C-alpha positions in Angstrom: 59.7 130.0 196.0 59.0 126.7 194.5 57.5 126.3 191.1 54.5 124.1 190.6 55.3 121.4 188.2 52.5 121.0 185.5 51.9 117.6 184.1 50.7 117.2 180.5 50.8 115.1 177.3 53.9 114.9 175.3 53.9 115.2 171.5 54.5 111.5 171.1 51.5 110.6 173.3 49.3 112.9 171.3 50.4 111.4 168.1 49.8 107.9 169.4 46.3 108.9 170.6 45.5 110.4 167.2 46.7 107.2 165.4 44.6 105.0 167.6 41.5 107.2 167.0 42.1 107.1 163.3 42.3 103.3 163.4 39.0 103.1 165.4 37.3 105.5 163.0 38.5 103.5 160.0 37.2 100.3 161.5 33.9 101.9 162.4 33.5 103.4 159.0 34.2 100.1 157.4 31.5 98.3 159.5 28.9 101.0 158.8 29.7 101.0 155.1 29.5 97.2 154.9 26.2 97.4 156.7 24.8 99.9 154.2 26.0 97.7 151.3 24.3 94.7 152.8 21.1 96.7 153.4 21.1 97.8 149.7 21.6 94.2 148.6 18.8 93.0 150.8 16.5 95.7 149.4 17.3 94.7 145.8 16.8 91.1 146.6 13.4 91.8 148.2 12.4 93.9 145.2 13.4 91.2 142.8 11.5 88.5 144.7 8.4 90.8 144.8 8.7 91.3 141.0 8.9 87.5 140.6 5.9 86.9 142.9 3.8 89.5 141.0 4.7 88.0 137.6 3.7 84.5 138.8 0.5 85.8 140.3 -0.5 87.4 136.9 0.3 84.2 135.0 -1.6 82.1 137.5 -4.6 84.4 137.2 -4.6 84.2 133.5 -4.3 80.4 133.4 -6.9 79.9 136.2 -9.4 81.9 134.1 -8.8 80.1 130.7 -11.8 80.1 128.4 -12.3 77.6 125.6 -13.0 80.4 123.1 -11.1 80.4 119.8 -10.7 83.8 118.1 -10.8 84.8 114.4 -7.4 85.5 112.8 -6.6 89.0 111.7 -7.9 88.3 108.2 -11.1 86.9 109.4 -10.7 83.8 107.3 -9.9 81.2 110.0 -9.7 80.5 113.7 -6.9 80.6 116.2 -7.1 78.1 119.1 -8.3 79.2 122.6 -4.8 78.2 123.9 -1.8 78.3 121.6 1.5 77.1 123.0 3.3 76.4 119.8 6.2 78.8 120.7 7.0 80.6 117.5 9.9 82.9 117.8 9.4 85.3 120.6 5.9 84.1 121.3 5.5 81.7 124.3 1.8 81.5 124.9 -1.5 82.9 123.6 -4.7 82.4 125.4 -8.3 83.6 125.9 -9.2 84.4 129.5 -12.3 85.5 131.3 -12.8 88.0 134.1 -11.5 91.1 132.3 -12.6 93.8 134.7 -14.6 96.6 133.3 -15.2 99.2 136.0 -15.8 102.0 133.5 -18.7 100.0 131.9 -17.2 100.2 128.4 -19.1 98.3 125.6 -16.7 95.4 125.3 -16.4 91.7 126.2 -15.2 90.5 129.6 -13.1 88.0 127.7 -9.5 89.0 126.9 -6.9 87.7 124.4 -3.5 87.6 126.2 -0.1 86.9 124.8 3.2 86.1 126.6 6.5 86.9 124.9 10.2 86.6 125.8 12.1 89.5 124.1 15.4 91.1 125.0 15.7 89.0 128.2 12.3 90.3 129.3 9.0 88.4 130.0 6.3 90.5 128.5 2.5 90.2 128.9 0.5 91.7 126.1 -3.3 91.9 125.4 -5.5 93.1 122.6 -8.2 95.7 123.3 -10.7 93.5 121.3 -11.1 89.8 121.3 -11.4 89.2 117.5 -8.8 91.7 116.4 -8.4 92.9 112.8 -5.2 93.9 111.1 -3.6 97.1 112.5 -4.9 96.5 116.1 -1.8 96.7 118.3 -1.4 94.9 121.6 -0.8 96.7 124.8 2.4 95.4 126.5 3.7 95.2 130.0 7.0 93.9 131.2 6.6 91.4 134.0 10.2 90.2 134.5 13.6 91.3 133.3 16.9 89.3 133.4 15.1 86.3 131.9 17.4 83.7 130.3 14.7 81.3 129.2 11.1 80.3 129.6 9.8 76.7 129.0 6.2 75.5 129.0 4.6 72.1 129.2 1.0 71.1 129.0 -0.8 68.2 130.7 -3.6 66.5 128.7 -6.5 64.5 130.1 -4.3 61.4 130.1 -1.9 63.0 132.5 0.8 63.2 129.9 3.1 66.2 129.6 3.3 67.7 126.1 5.7 70.3 124.8 3.1 72.0 122.6 -0.6 72.8 122.5 -3.1 72.2 121.0 -2.8 68.6 119.9 -4.8 66.5 117.5 -7.9 65.0 119.2 -8.5 61.4 118.1 -12.0 60.9 116.6 -12.5 64.7 116.2 -14.6 65.5 113.1 -13.7 69.2 113.0 -11.0 71.5 113.9 -13.3 73.4 116.2 -13.0 70.8 118.9 -9.3 70.9 118.7 -9.3 74.7 118.8 -11.5 74.7 121.9 -9.4 72.0 123.8 -7.6 73.0 127.0 -4.9 71.2 129.1 -5.7 70.4 132.7 -2.4 72.0 133.9 0.4 74.1 132.6 4.0 73.9 133.9 6.1 77.1 133.5 9.8 77.0 134.0 11.6 80.4 134.2 15.3 80.7 134.4 16.6 84.0 135.7 20.1 85.2 135.5 20.3 86.2 139.2 17.8 83.8 140.9 18.1 80.6 139.0 15.3 78.3 137.8 11.8 78.7 139.1 9.2 76.0 138.3 5.4 76.5 138.8 2.6 74.1 137.9 -0.8 75.9 137.5 -4.1 74.0 137.3 -6.6 75.2 134.6 -10.4 75.2 134.8 -10.6 72.5 132.1 
């Protein structure tokens, strides 16, 4: 009687096959993991660009609806200019804008006093609930951008000259009211972000 000879894998062949499978699994895992990392980076990049686009849209809307309306100071003894770009400390820009939506029909003006600040590497938009605010009235704040290294503003006057501050003295003006009501014809905003770099935007005003 003859015995059937059974063929099979040796232990070495099995070990080699397992080793090759482990290498292929490691390569596949590395590719999948790198793809997930790149996907996360892309999502973060898209979210950042969306945040930047929203911030620029808000600023553009405010500047496009500038109103030459000075406001009383908190003591009621003097006036503050309709547009103040003197840059004092954290303050970048203060302005009066129109078009403040009032869907609830509240007894208030459609004009709004808006302030832009750079604080703790954040670009913040704040507004007062009333136009001519008294002492103790606190602004409502909203963070537009984070990771902000610097913000610079320039203002174009009627002579097409770029100025570092606003308002400026008006030759021949007999009163400060005209100066307080003056508006530039365009505002240039330069924002330097720690992850994106420098963004420059020139916004035309209704002046």
